[in-house]
Kinemage of the C-alpha trace (Angstrom):
@kinemage 1
@onewidth
@group {chain A} dominant
@subgroup {mainchain}
@vectorlist {calphas} color= white
{ca met a 1} P -0.024 0.048 0.078
{ca leu a 2} L 1.358 3.530 -0.735
{ca pro a 3} L 1.646 6.249 2.098
{ca phe a 4} L -0.569 9.151 2.180
{ca cys a 5} L 0.026 12.632 3.051
{ca asp a 6} L -2.064 15.316 4.724
{ca arg a 7} L 0.185 17.888 3.422
{ca val a 8} L -0.822 20.252 0.492
{ca val a 9} L 1.446 22.652 -1.318
{ca ser a 10} L 0.241 25.605 -2.848
{ca val a 11} L 2.568 28.029 -5.179
{ca ala a 12} L 1.157 30.975 -6.737
{ca arg a 13} L 1.936 30.939 -10.309
{ca lys a 14} L 3.117 34.341 -11.503
{ca asp a 15} L 3.334 33.066 -15.548
{ca val a 16} L -0.198 32.292 -15.839
{ca ala a 17} L -2.713 35.350 -15.976
{ca pro a 18} L -5.694 35.215 -13.702
{ca val a 19} L -8.598 33.286 -15.155
{ca trp a 20} L -10.847 36.300 -15.392
{ca thr a 21} L -8.299 38.217 -17.880
{ca arg a 22} L -8.282 35.436 -20.205
{ca ser a 23} L -11.775 35.660 -21.365
{ca phe a 24} L -11.911 39.545 -22.462
{ca pro a 25} L -10.456 40.789 -25.770
{ca ile a 26} L -8.008 43.391 -25.301
{ca ala a 27} L -6.967 45.755 -28.361
{ca lys a 28} L -3.305 45.277 -28.976
{ca glu a 29} L -3.084 48.760 -30.286
{ca pro a 30} L -5.709 50.833 -28.257
{ca thr a 31} L -7.389 53.581 -30.256
{ca thr a 32} L -9.671 55.182 -27.447
{ca leu a 33} L -8.963 56.241 -24.117
{ca gly a 34} L -11.122 53.442 -22.606
{ca gln a 35} L -9.131 50.745 -24.561
{ca his a 36} L -6.097 52.301 -22.774
{ca leu a 37} L -7.581 51.974 -19.593
{ca lys a 38} L -8.538 48.385 -20.043
{ca lys a 39} L -5.329 47.465 -21.735
{ca lys a 40} L -3.285 48.924 -18.712
{ca arg a 41} L -5.590 46.931 -15.972
{ca phe a 42} L -5.428 43.653 -17.528
{ca leu a 43} L -1.463 44.008 -18.325
{ca ala a 44} L -1.158 44.631 -14.307
{ca gly a 45} L -4.060 41.809 -13.532
{ca val a 46} L -6.042 44.109 -11.501
{ca arg a 47} L -9.602 43.996 -11.238
{ca gln a 48} L -11.813 47.051 -11.961
{ca ser a 49} L -12.799 47.632 -8.244
{ca glu a 50} L -8.946 47.830 -7.466
{ca ala a 51} L -8.073 50.106 -10.388
{ca ala a 52} L -11.137 52.524 -9.435
{ca val a 53} L -9.661 52.748 -5.988
{ca lys a 54} L -6.327 53.832 -7.336
{ca leu a 55} L -8.111 56.115 -9.597
{ca gly a 56} L -10.409 57.572 -6.724
{ca ile a 57} L -13.380 56.797 -8.593
{ca ser a 58} L -16.354 53.934 -8.589
{ca ala a 59} L -15.953 50.771 -10.305
{ca arg a 60} L -19.164 51.720 -12.253
{ca thr a 61} L -17.477 55.099 -13.458
{ca leu a 62} L -14.482 53.017 -14.431
{ca ser a 63} L -16.664 50.724 -16.313
{ca leu a 64} L -18.185 53.470 -18.177
{ca trp a 65} L -14.794 54.822 -19.111
{ca glu a 66} L -13.713 51.525 -20.608
{ca cys a 67} L -16.534 50.858 -22.610
{ca asp a 68} L -16.536 54.565 -23.976
{ca arg a 69} L -19.839 55.205 -22.867
{ca ile a 70} L -18.645 58.382 -20.906
{ca tyr a 71} L -15.509 60.449 -21.207
{ca pro a 72} L -13.711 61.628 -18.043
{ca ser a 73} L -13.712 65.156 -17.404
{ca trp a 74} L -10.493 67.313 -17.415
{ca ala a 75} L -10.199 67.070 -13.620
{ca phe a 76} L -9.226 63.514 -13.724
{ca gln a 77} L -6.565 63.648 -16.471
{ca pro a 78} L -3.622 64.141 -14.155
{ca gly a 79} L -4.635 61.097 -12.065
{ca leu a 80} L -5.290 59.078 -15.357
{ca ile a 81} L -1.767 60.066 -16.710
{ca ala a 82} L -0.026 58.975 -13.568
{ca tyr a 83} L -2.216 55.882 -13.641
{ca leu a 84} L -1.151 54.669 -17.150
{ca gly a 85} L 2.156 56.000 -16.975
{ca tyr a 86} L 1.992 58.140 -20.218
{ca asp a 87} L -0.259 60.668 -21.293
{ca pro a 88} L -3.194 59.425 -23.843
{ca phe a 89} L -4.544 62.794 -24.511
{ca thr a 90} L -1.789 63.881 -26.621
{ca asp a 91} L -2.304 60.700 -28.847
{ca pro a 92} L -3.677 61.993 -32.386
{ca thr a 93} L -5.600 58.708 -32.777
{ca leu a 94} L -8.012 59.534 -29.735
{ca gly a 95} L -9.262 62.689 -31.814
{ca ser a 96} L -10.107 66.033 -30.567
{ca pro a 97} L -10.750 66.421 -26.705
{ca lys a 98} L -14.379 65.069 -25.971
{ca arg a 99} L -16.621 66.189 -23.251
{ca asn a 100} L -19.941 64.774 -21.682
{ca glu a 101} L -21.807 68.052 -22.089
{ca pro a 102} L -23.932 68.451 -25.304
């Protein structure tokens, strides 16, 4: 008979992306601010709620930004630049500055 062991060894695997990040497509070349935010979040392996806390906004607001349903106001520009590590607002592919007001 084989001996049995009651011990379980668990090691975190850094080389495998979390399951929740493998099911959503990410743009390789982001063309909108929302795609830039989503790509940064997925590459960092961070959930929306965690990224929202870092940005000082609600998870719902971040979701709307990532889906390009609303555009962040200019007051959030410095925080977004710090979070992304670059300035997406100077990217000519994003077009002219947008606003939420009609």
